[in-house]
C-alpha positions in Angstrom: 23.0 68.6 66.8 26.1 67.9 68.9 28.5 64.9 68.4 27.5 63.5 71.8 23.7 63.6 71.0 24.4 61.9 67.6 26.6 59.2 69.2 24.3 58.5 72.2 20.9 59.2 70.7 18.4 61.8 71.7 15.0 63.2 71.1 14.7 66.6 69.3 12.0 69.1 68.5 11.9 70.2 64.9 9.7 72.9 63.3 7.0 71.8 60.8 4.4 73.8 58.8 1.8 72.9 61.5 4.0 73.7 64.5 6.6 71.5 66.1 7.2 67.8 66.1 9.4 65.6 68.3 11.6 63.0 66.6 13.8 60.3 68.1 17.4 60.3 66.9 18.9 56.8 67.3 22.3 56.3 68.8 25.0 56.2 66.1 23.3 58.6 63.7 25.7 59.9 61.1 25.9 63.5 59.7 23.9 63.6 56.4 21.3 61.0 57.4 17.8 62.0 56.5 14.7 61.3 58.6 11.2 61.5 57.2 8.1 63.0 58.9 5.1 61.5 57.1 2.4 64.0 56.0 4.1 66.9 57.8 5.3 68.7 54.6 3.6 70.9 52.0 0.3 70.0 50.4 0.8 68.0 47.2 0.1 69.9 44.0 -3.4 69.3 42.7 -4.2 67.2 45.7 -5.5 67.3 49.2 -2.9 65.2 50.8 0.3 66.4 52.4 3.8 65.4 51.4 6.5 64.3 53.8 9.0 66.6 55.5 12.6 65.6 55.3 15.0 66.3 58.2 18.7 66.4 57.3 21.0 65.7 60.2 24.0 68.1 60.6 26.4 67.3 63.3 28.2 70.3 65.0 32.0 69.8 65.6 33.5 72.4 67.9 36.3 74.6 66.3 38.2 75.0 69.6 38.7 72.5 72.4 39.7 72.9 76.0 42.8 71.0 77.2 40.5 68.5 79.0 38.3 68.0 75.9 41.3 67.5 73.7 42.8 64.8 76.1 39.5 62.9 76.1 39.1 62.9 72.4 42.7 61.8 71.8 42.0 58.9 74.1 38.9 58.0 72.1 40.7 58.4 68.8 42.8 55.3 69.6 39.7 53.1 70.2 38.8 50.7 67.4 35.2 51.8 67.6 36.2 55.4 66.6 38.2 54.4 63.6 36.2 54.8 60.3 35.1 51.5 58.9 32.1 52.4 56.6 29.6 49.6 55.8 28.8 48.8 52.2 25.8 51.2 52.1 28.0 54.1 53.3 30.6 53.7 50.6 30.6 55.6 47.4 30.1 54.0 44.0 33.8 53.7 43.1 34.7 52.2 46.5 32.0 49.6 46.0 33.3 48.8 42.5 36.9 48.5 43.8 35.7 46.1 46.6 33.8 44.1 43.9 36.9 43.8 41.7 39.0 42.8 44.7 36.5 40.2 45.6 35.6 41.5 49.1 
C-alpha cells in the first residue's frame, strides 16, 4: 500500500481462499502491522473449523521523486508529527530495558 493510504487510512480488497474480502486500514497504520481475518484461512488440521488469515502491511516508498514531491516531503520532514517517536509497544526489547534502567 502507499504511504498516503497508510497515513490517511483506506479500505482495501485482499484475496482469501474463498474469494476476496474488504478490510479497513485505519489512519496511521505502520509497515509491518498485521491484521487478522477471522475464519478466512485454511481449514484447521483434524477439524472442521477454519483458521484465521493474517494480512501483513507492507508500505511502498517510491525510489524516485519529482521536484514537487521532494519539496513537499522536505517540508513535512521538519514537522514534529513526522519525527520518529515510537511508543513503548513499538520499541525493541533492549530499548525498553534501557528506558527501564534510566527510569523513564
